[in-house]
N, C-alpha and C positions, 0 to 999 in steps of 0.2 A: 501493497498501500503506499509506505512512504519511499523517498529517493534520495541516496545517499548525498549529501552533502559538506565539502568543508568548512563552512562555519557555522557554527550551533550553537544557539543560546539559550537558555533553561531560566524562568520565570516563576513565580509563586502572587495570584490573588487575591484576597480576602474581601468579598463582599460580602452586602447582606442575603441578597440571595442567590447565589451561584448558580443553581438551571435556570430562572429568569434572566440572568445575565449572558448566559453560553446562545441562553434562544435566540434573543436579539442578536449576537454577532451573528449567529448564523444565517437571521434573515437578510442584515444589509450583507454579509460578505458572498451570498450567494449571485448577486448579479458581478462578485469581480473575480471568484475565484470557484473551484470544483469541492464544495460541501461534500463530506458524509459523516452520519452522523447519527448516536447512537442513544440511549439516554444519559449518559452520563460522557460521553466522548463526543466528541468534532474535533476532523481530522479538515483542514485545509489547505491547497494547494492550487498553487496561485503561477506567473510567470516567473514572480521573484523570489518566490521561495515556499517551504511548508509549512505549517502551522500546526499542532496538536496540543488539543486544549482539552484535559479529563479534569471531572471532578470530582474531589479527593476530601473527605471529612470539613466540609464547609468552605474549604478553599477550590482553587482555580491552578490547576499546574499548568504551564504551559513550556514547550518544546518549540523554538523556532530554528529552521536547516534552511539554509540559503546559500549559492553560488560563490558568492562573495560578500567582502565586509563591509560594502556597499550595500547593499543589498540587505544584507539583516539588519545595520542598520534602521532602515528604512521600514522592513516589517517589526523590527520592535517600536518603533512612533509610533506608526499605521495601527498597528492593537493597542498598545497602551491608551492613545487619543481615543480610540471607538470605547473603550473599558469602560475611563473615565465619564465620555459622555453619554454613555449608554446607563448609567449609576449614576447618571442626574446628583439629586440634593445629596442622597443615599452614602453612608461614609464608604469609601474603597481604600486599603492598600494594597500596593503594588511594586516588587522588590525582584532585582536581576542577580542572576550569578555573578553577573561586571556590571558595573557604573556605567550607563549610557551617558555621561554627561559631555558635551565637544561646546567647543566655542562658534564654530559653523557648521551649517545644517550638509551633508554630501550632497544633498537634489536643490541646491539652493541657485538659483542665476540671476545676476545682475543685467537689469535691461532695461532700458530710456525709450522716453513715449516720443515717436517719430511724425505722429500724426494723427488726425480724429475725423471722424462726419459723418452725420447721420443717414442710416442706411431707410430706415421708415422715421416715421413722426416718432415713435416709441421703441425704435432700436438703435442704437450708436455706437459705431464700429471704434476701437481705439489701438493704432500699431504701434508695436515695438518691436525696438531692435535691439539682439540678443550679440553677444562677439559669438558664442558658441552656439547654433542653432541644432547643431544635429541631435540631441537628447527629443528633441522635439517632432522630429522626423519620423511618420508613420507610428504604431504603436495608441501607449492611449493619446485622449482628447483632452480628461480634464488636465487644471492647475488650478494652486493658489494663487492668487495675484496679493501681494503684499505692497503699501501705499502707507511710505512715512509721512508724520505730520507736515502740513506747509511751512517752511523757513525752516525747516531744521535737517542737521543730516542724518542720513538713514543709520539706525542700528538695528541689524538684521538679526535674528533668533538664532539660540543655539539649542543644546538638549538637556532636560533636567536628568535627573539619576533616577528616576522611575521611565524614563526612556519618551517622556511628553517633550513637546516643545516647550522651551522656555521661551515666553515672549516676554519684549518690552514690554517694561509696565513706565504710568507719568505719562512725562512729558513725550518720551520717548513709541506712544504706542501707536503702532502700525493700524491701519482697517487690511482685513483679513478677509477675504471670500473667494470661494470655489468659481471658477468658471468654466465653461469649453473653449477649447482653440478651434476658433471657424478656419483658421487659412494657416499655410504658411508655406513663407518662400523663402528656399535654400538658397538662392541666387544673392536676394540681398540681406542673409541674416534678417529675417522679419517675422512676427507672428502675430495677426489678426485674434481679437477679439472682441463679440457684439455684445452688449450691457445691453439689458432694456433695461427703460427708460417708465417704470412706472406711473401710469399714471391715477392715481390715486390720493387724493386729500388728506395729510396730515401722518401719513405712513412714514416712516425713515426707512428709507433706501442710502445709506451709502455706500454702495460700490455704484448705484446710477449718480450719483451727486458728484464722484472722481469723472466718471466716462463724460459726464457733462463740460465738467471745470478740466480736463485735459490738456495740460499746456507742454509744447515738443520742447525736450530736453530735459522734462520730469525724471524723476529717478525714479523706479520702482524694483522688485523684484521675483521673480517668479518660481514658485516650490510645488516640483515636480518632472513631471506629468505623473497622472497615476489614477489609473481605473478608465472605463467608459472607450473601450477598445471598438476596434470597427467588426461589423456583421460582418460573415465570411457564406453564404446564400446562393442559388440559381435565383429564389427566388422570395424576397424581403417585405415584409409590412414593416412601415415606419409611423406612426401615430405620438402624438404631443401637441402641447399646447406654445404658447409664444417661448417659454424655459425653456424646451425641448431642438426651438427650430433653429439656430445656430449648431446643433451637432445635426440632425436632420437633414439641414442644406450640404454641410462637410462630407456627410456620408451618401451623399449622392451624386456627390463630386467628384467621388475618387471611389465609386463602384465601375466595374469593369463593364468594357461591353459584354452585351449577352443576358447581364441579369435584368432579370423582371424586379421593378420598386412600385408597392403601393405605399402612398402617404396619405395620411389625413393630419391636417394641422389647423387647432384651434388658432383662429387671434383676435382681436376684438371688433374689427370692422374688414374690409375689404382693402382700403389704405393702406392695412400692415401687412398686406401678403409681399410675400418677397419671389421672385423670377429663379425657378432652381435648374442647374445647370446638372446635366450627366447623360457619360455616353452609355447608360444604363436606357432598359427602356423603361419611362417612367410615365406613372398615372397618381396627378396629386388632385386628392380633394380636399375643398376649405371649409371651415366652418367659423361662420362670424357672431358675435357673442351677444350683437346689437340686433341679432333676427331673432332672439332666446325669448321668451316669455319670463316671467319672474321667476317659475318654479323648472326650469329646465339647465338645472344649474351641471347636470352627469352628461349630455350632450354628448360630448369629446368620448366618454368612457360609454354610453350605450353603442356608438356608432363603431365603435372599434373592435366592441364584443362581435356588434352584426358582421365586421369583416374578418375577424379572428374564425369566424364561423363556417365562411363559406373560402377558407384560403385551402391551398393543396398542400398534398404533405412533403416535408422536409421543409416550408417555408420558415423563414426566421421570421420571429415575432420582436420589434424593437418598441417600448415604450416607455417613454418618461413626462409627469406631469406631476401633479398633484398627489399627494400622500396616501389620501385613500383612495384616488381611483385608485395609483398602482397597489395598492395591495387589495381591492376589488380584483383588478385584471389578470394580479397574478394569480386569486384564486376561481378565476375563472379558465387559465390556461391548466391549471393542475389538474379541476375537475372535466377538463377534454383529453389528459392525458398527454397533453403538450410537451413533446422530448426537454427535458430543461437546457439542455446543449443547443437550443435552437429560440433561447427567448432573452433578450435583456431586459428587465423591466424595475426601471427604479425614479423614486420620489424626487424631483426635484425645489421643491415646496412643498410647504405645509400653511395651510390654510387656518388662517390667525395667528402664524409667527411673523416676526418683521420680517422682512423681502431685502432685494439685495442692492 
């Protein structure tokens, strides 16, 4: 079941409810790794390494195995961050056989803003230049954008002893948000990120505010990439709202000729539609919330379920949207016996929570 690697690390987590915490970890990472689960044991296998997590006497015993030291540090941090996130306000102790404290994160890349433009009224594109663009070519699409406070020299994060990121505090506190890399230009050593400009009054949107006010020459850092790989199949169903549109557009652009793509995209109105370019055969169905009745909040979910019910065997289902809709879609696919390897179903936002 496991693959032998040269770099290994063990840890112990002491949560209030180890089984519940293991459930949360498995539910999340099922979109980013192969997950094998029994009552007391979980095995997670990903591109960067393996993790075995076992419930024992009220603890979670963790064993990480990775092919490189950098991958081991990334796996440790990723798991530590998620353990504390899912523990929430409940107490959690986490210790490792080897201290994780580092002054510089291994996958942090300094970048600078080189341009910004409006794609639509509610979608703004910021272009970043990075001296080493190679880590962003192909593979994972997600990245954390780190923005220092205006007027201050950036202080970038390191690692805490428990494996979590040691974020700068006080006057040096960073804005940190996760986004999809919309496109990469290897020749110019640039990458583009599209930021949704939320139209809701009174909602805090620090990421959108950064994009609106981004200045050429402004320094940021990019942490990653990680998660959100490209689906590979002869037939692919893509569905999501505006939060998923940058990823859907990039998948369409990079899909090879001979692929059949069906896309269902929910936006506020026709003005928010974007042209999708693809060498694949592409059929796009746009949904406009301005046409819905007040009780039709589940239109995207129901339209996606109808499409899933009519797809051919072997179709890859890619769905990203609000958390409740994602859980309902995942349950619908499971009920139909859809092959777990032919789906990516991930929530990009949560109703009632602060937006980007």
